[in-house]
C-alpha positions as CSV (number, residue, x, y, z in Angstrom):
1,M,0.7,-22.1,16.8
2,S,-0.8,-22.5,20.2
3,N,1.3,-19.5,21.3
4,Q,-0.2,-17.2,19.1
5,S,-3.1,-14.8,19.8
6,P,-6.6,-15.2,18.4
7,G,-7.0,-13.2,15.2
8,L,-3.4,-13.3,14.3
9,I,-2.2,-15.8,11.8
10,V,1.4,-16.2,10.6
11,F,1.9,-18.1,7.5
12,E,4.8,-20.1,6.1
13,P,5.3,-20.7,2.4
14,V,3.3,-23.9,1.6
15,G,1.8,-24.9,-1.7
16,F,-2.0,-26.0,-1.8
17,P,-3.6,-27.6,-4.6
18,A,-5.9,-25.2,-6.6
19,Q,-9.2,-26.7,-5.4
20,D,-8.5,-26.5,-1.8
21,C,-7.9,-22.6,-2.5
22,S,-11.5,-22.2,-3.8
23,A,-13.2,-24.4,-1.3
24,D,-14.9,-21.9,1.1
25,A,-15.1,-18.3,-0.3
26,Q,-17.3,-17.1,2.5
27,S,-14.6,-18.0,5.2
28,R,-12.0,-16.3,3.3
29,K,-14.0,-12.9,3.2
30,A,-13.2,-13.0,7.2
31,F,-9.7,-12.4,6.6
32,F,-7.9,-9.2,5.3
33,R,-4.2,-8.6,4.5
34,V,-3.0,-5.6,6.6
35,N,0.4,-5.5,5.1
36,R,2.9,-8.0,3.4
37,G,3.5,-9.5,6.7
38,V,0.2,-9.7,8.5
39,I,-3.3,-11.2,7.7
40,I,-5.9,-10.7,10.3
41,N,-9.3,-12.3,10.9
42,L,-11.9,-9.4,10.7
43,N,-13.9,-10.7,13.5
44,Y,-11.1,-9.7,15.8
45,L,-10.8,-6.1,14.3
46,K,-11.9,-3.6,17.0
47,N,-11.3,-0.2,15.1
48,Y,-9.0,1.6,12.7
49,S,-8.1,5.0,12.2
50,Y,-5.8,7.5,10.3
51,W,-2.2,7.3,11.6
52,E,0.0,9.5,9.5
53,N,1.6,9.8,6.0
54,N,-1.3,8.0,4.3
55,K,-1.2,5.2,6.7
56,Y,-3.7,3.7,9.0
57,I,-3.5,1.9,12.4
58,L,-5.8,-1.1,12.9
59,R,-6.5,-2.3,16.4
60,L,-7.5,-6.0,17.2
61,N,-9.7,-6.9,20.4
62,N,-6.3,-8.3,21.9
63,G,-4.6,-4.7,21.8
64,K,-2.4,-5.6,18.9
65,E,-1.8,-2.9,16.5
66,F,-0.6,-2.9,12.6
67,T,-0.2,-0.4,10.2
68,S,-1.8,-0.4,6.7
69,S,-1.7,1.7,3.7
70,R,-4.7,3.8,2.6
71,E,-5.0,1.5,-0.7
72,R,-5.6,-1.7,1.5
73,I,-7.9,0.3,3.8
74,K,-10.0,1.1,0.7
75,N,-10.2,-2.7,0.0
76,L,-11.2,-3.3,3.5
77,K,-13.9,-0.7,3.3
78,S,-15.4,-2.5,0.2
79,K,-15.9,-5.8,2.0
């Protein structure tokens, strides 16, 4: 994981006990599922804007860009 950019997390399927999943709700609010393959740390989100076909583009501080659906952006705005 040391080769990865800050703010970008790639998960491999792993099982966790239920108590570990609810341990720190505040820290989980700092993360957002952009699409089915990407979860970002909101502390590294630079901006987002409408792109095309009801999709949005999210830009991170490190220059990475990801597309997301309008429905997911609604969830982001409610955080």
